[in-house]
VOTITOR-91764 format. One line per 4 residues: number of its first residue (from 1); their letters; for each residue x, z, y of C-alpha. Coordinates in steps of 0.05 Angstrom, whole numbers. Each point is the difference from the previous one (the first is absolute). Example, Ala and Ser with C-alpha at 12.3 -4.5 7.8 and 13.67 -1.06 7.14 Angstrom:
// VOTITOR-91764
1> AS> 246:156:-90 | 27:-13:69 $
// end
This chain:
// VOTITOR-91764
1> MEQS> 446:-1081:-795 | 55:38:-19 | 27:51:43 | 59:-2:36 $
5> EEQN> 62:29:-27 | 36:10:66 | -52:61:27 | 40:51:39 $
9> NNGV> -12:70:-23 | -32:16:63 | -79:6:-20 | 2:-21:-66 $
13> EQDI> -36:54:-23 | -58:-17:47 | -3:-73:-22 | -3:18:-74 $
17> ARDV> -57:49:13 | -38:-54:38 | 15:-53:-54 | -11:38:-63 $
21> PAGS> -79:-3:-21 | -36:67:9 | -1:41:-60 | 53:-48:-36 $
25> PLIV> 64:49:-17 | 64:-24:25 | 64:10:-51 | 64:-16:42 $
29> VGVD> 61:-11:-42 | 72:3:28 | 36:-64:-21 | 79:-7:4 $
33> GSDD> 11:-56:-49 | 24:43:-55 | -22:8:-68 | -17:73:23 $
37> GLRA> -45:-30:53 | -33:-53:-45 | -17:63:-52 | -41:24:63 $
41> VRFG> -30:-66:14 | -24:0:-76 | -32:60:2 | -31:-11:70 $
45> ANTA> -25:-68:-17 | -31:27:-67 | -31:58:35 | -33:-43:48 $
49> RTFG> -22:-45:-56 | -27:53:-37 | -37:46:50 | -11:-48:53 $
53> GELM> 35:-1:71 | 46:-38:48 | 75:-2:-20 | 52:-3:57 $
57> LVHA> 70:-16:-16 | 54:25:60 | 69:-7:7 | 32:37:50 $
61> VDDA> 63:-32:38 | 37:64:12 | 18:1:76 | 63:44:-17 $
65> MLAG> 29:-65:-33 | 3:-40:59 | 64:32:21 | 36:15:-69 $
69> AWGV> 60:39:-6 | 70:-20:20 | -42:-39:59 | -27:-54:-40 $
73> VYDP> -64:-25:31 | -55:-25:-47 | -43:-61:23 | -75:28:1 $
77> EVLQ> -18:-74:-21 | 35:3:-63 | -26:71:-13 | -71:-26:15 $
81> NAGV> 10:-57:-47 | 23:45:-50 | -56:35:7 | -52:-59:-2 $
85> SANA> 31:-24:-68 | -3:74:-29 | -79:5:17 | -8:-74:-24 $
89> QAKE> 33:19:-71 | -47:69:-3 | -62:-44:27 | 12:-50:-61 $
93> LALE> 6:61:-50 | -63:24:27 | -36:-70:-7 | 28:-4:-71 $
97> LGLP> -37:67:-18 | -65:-31:24 | -12:31:63 | -40:-49:47 $
101> EERI> 49:-30:58 | -57:23:56 | 17:71:-26 | 73:1:15 $
105> RTEV> 34:6:65 | 71:0:18 | 36:27:59 | 70:2:25 $
109> VLGS> 15:60:45 | 55:21:42 | 15:72:-9 | 27:44:-50 $
113> PGGV> -28:-3:-72 | -22:75:2 | -33:-5:74 | -35:-64:-15 $
117> LGRL> -38:24:-63 | -12:70:33 | -39:-35:60 | -35:-45:-47 $
121> SEVA> -17:62:-49 | -49:15:56 | -46:-59:-8 | 18:-4:-78 $
125> DLIV> -35:34:-67 | 62:-5:-35 | 78:-17:8 | 40:-24:-55 $
129> LGRR> 70:1:-5 | 55:-18:-48 | 68:36:-5 | 61:-11:-34 $
133> SVSG> 37:33:-60 | 66:41:16 | 50:37:-42 | 43:62:0 $
137> LERM> -19:48:50 | -37:-47:41 | -51:1:-50 | -34:63:34 $
141> FVGS> -6:-35:61 | -42:-53:29 | 5:-57:55 | -12:18:74 $
145> TSVS> -68:-50:-13 | -29:33:-51 | 13:72:28 | -22:-22:73 $
149> VVSN> -66:-38:-25 | -20:62:-46 | 13:55:53 | -35:-33:59 $
153> SSCP> -59:-43:-34 | -67:9:20 | -24:-28:-69 | 22:9:-71 $
157> VLVI> 66:-32:-15 | 13:-24:-74 | 71:-8:-14 | 22:-39:-62 $
161> SAAA> 71:17:-24 | 45:-48:-37 | -16:47:-64 | -73:-20:8 $
165> HPID> -29:-68:-28 | -74:1:17 | -30:-68:-29 | -76:13:-9 $
169> VGGK> -23:43:60 | -42:50:-36 | 12:-17:-70 | 25:69:-27 $
173> KLIG> -66:34:16 | 39:63:22 | 16:19:69 | 47:72:6 $
177> VGMN> 3:45:65 | 52:50:8 | -22:68:25 | 31:61:26 $
181> TSPG> -30:65:12 | -14:-6:80 | -66:9:28 | 2:-68:32 $
185> NHAT> 1:-39:-69 | -71:-12:4 | 8:-70:43 | 53:-26:-50 $
189> LEEA> -47:21:-64 | -55:-39:41 | 38:-59:6 | 17:4:-71 $
193> FKQA> -73:-1:-26 | -9:-60:56 | 50:-38:-36 | -21:17:-71 $
197> QRFQ> -73:-22:17 | 27:-64:34 | 43:-20:-61 | -55:28:-48 $
201> SSLE> 50:43:-31 | 14:70:-24 | 34:50:37 | 62:47:-14 $
205> IVHA> 7:56:46 | 74:22:-11 | 35:66:19 | 70:15:-21 $
209> LQPP> 25:74:8 | 76:2:13 | 21:60:-40 | 52:37:37 $
213> IGIF> 75:-27:-10 | 69:19:19 | 33:65:-20 | -27:39:61 $
217> AKKL> -75:-22:-6 | -47:53:-26 | -16:-12:-72 | -71:-4:-24 $
221> SPDD> -19:29:-67 | -45:-50:-45 | -63:41:16 | 14:-2:73 $
225> LEEQ> 9:-72:0 | -64:-15:-38 | -37:44:50 | 20:-41:56 $
229> LRFI> -17:-67:-40 | -68:30:-11 | -10:15:67 | 21:-66:29 $
233> RGGL> -42:-35:-55 | -64:38:19 | 15:-12:76 | 4:-76:-7 $
237> KALA> -59:-1:-57 | -46:33:56 | 21:-49:59 | -5:-62:-49 $
241> KSIA> -67:26:-23 | -23:4:75 | 23:-74:19 | -16:-32:-67 $
245> KRYP> -77:15:16 | 7:-67:56 | 32:-37:-59 | -41:11:-58 $
249> DVVY> 20:-60:-37 | 75:21:-2 | 30:38:-60 | 56:44:17 $
253> KVIV> 44:54:-35 | 44:52:36 | 73:2:-30 | 41:66:21 $
257> VADS> 72:6:-32 | 60:37:11 | 55:-60:20 | 34:-31:52 $
261> PINE> -53:-37:42 | 46:-65:7 | 16:-6:-75 | -79:17:-18 $
265> LVGR> -25:-54:45 | 48:-55:-9 | -9:9:-72 | -77:-6:7 $
269> SSSY> 12:-57:46 | 0:-52:-46 | -72:9:-26 | -27:-1:69 $
273> DALV> -33:-55:45 | 27:37:55 | 23:75:17 | -35:34:65 $
277> LGIS> 38:47:38 | -10:36:66 | 51:16:49 | -31:39:53 $
281> NGGF> -59:49:12 | 24:41:-63 | 37:-59:-30 | 66:-4:-32 $
285> GLGG> 40:-22:61 | 47:-64:9 | 56:46:-44 | 39:-10:-59 $
289> LVRG> -57:-12:-47 | -41:-46:38 | 67:-41:15 | 19:3:-73 $
293> LMAH> -67:-22:-21 | 1:-58:46 | 64:-21:-33 | -16:9:-73 $
297> AECP> -79:10:-9 | -13:-64:-55 | -64:-11:35 | -21:-14:73 $
301> LLIT> -1:65:46 | -62:8:47 | 27:47:54 | -53:29:41 $
305> N> 10:41:72 $
// end
């Protein structure tokens, strides 16, 4: 029997944890009825079909919408019905992609999308979000839902920008991971090796060293710059070698270049099945680089905390 679409958000995480079979991965996809949301549904359904697991399609009815601007009050039943329709469309797509109906659940939950998905991340193995493309100065910023979920999630979050067009999950057989030089990068690289093993793919470990820019920046001689690149390359190779022992089937290479990180990673993203980034414990932080990649990466962006 299909789950009710009118479940309140209180306790929804416990209900999901109870109903999902033990050991079965849970993939939660944010659904909003848009083409961007359907891209996320396509990826989530293909992932569940390819690797196994349960797919949960979640539409959050933002309670802030119940009392809109200029005193307009929205009918909760209308918003609820819109969520049911969005989920039905998403479920139809998942079925078309070959995911069995018994492995698909739908929920309409009252609450902000960021808050709802953040709570569900406590029982999910992966959250999948689509995000819209924007133009002009807005290109460096992402929606509040994406930022909120990424910064507060208890599980990895996969963000698919409008620039990305994933069709066959794992079809490119190449995973990328963006690295900096912080000591806490170990967890990010470990996750990248896990993804490469899961996809039976090769792994590119990429670090882009931004050369000093601006009239007041201290200039580096070519020799000094090359020395820095050699030092970083050596450190990353040593770290990768220690982790690779646990993933003997993963072929990897370390790429260290002098370039803008956003340019280097966006430029490489079109050849990746996914680009892995860490945002805490020595990761990049949820600043301009990560937000820019969330908007422009031409592959799904897997972000870990």
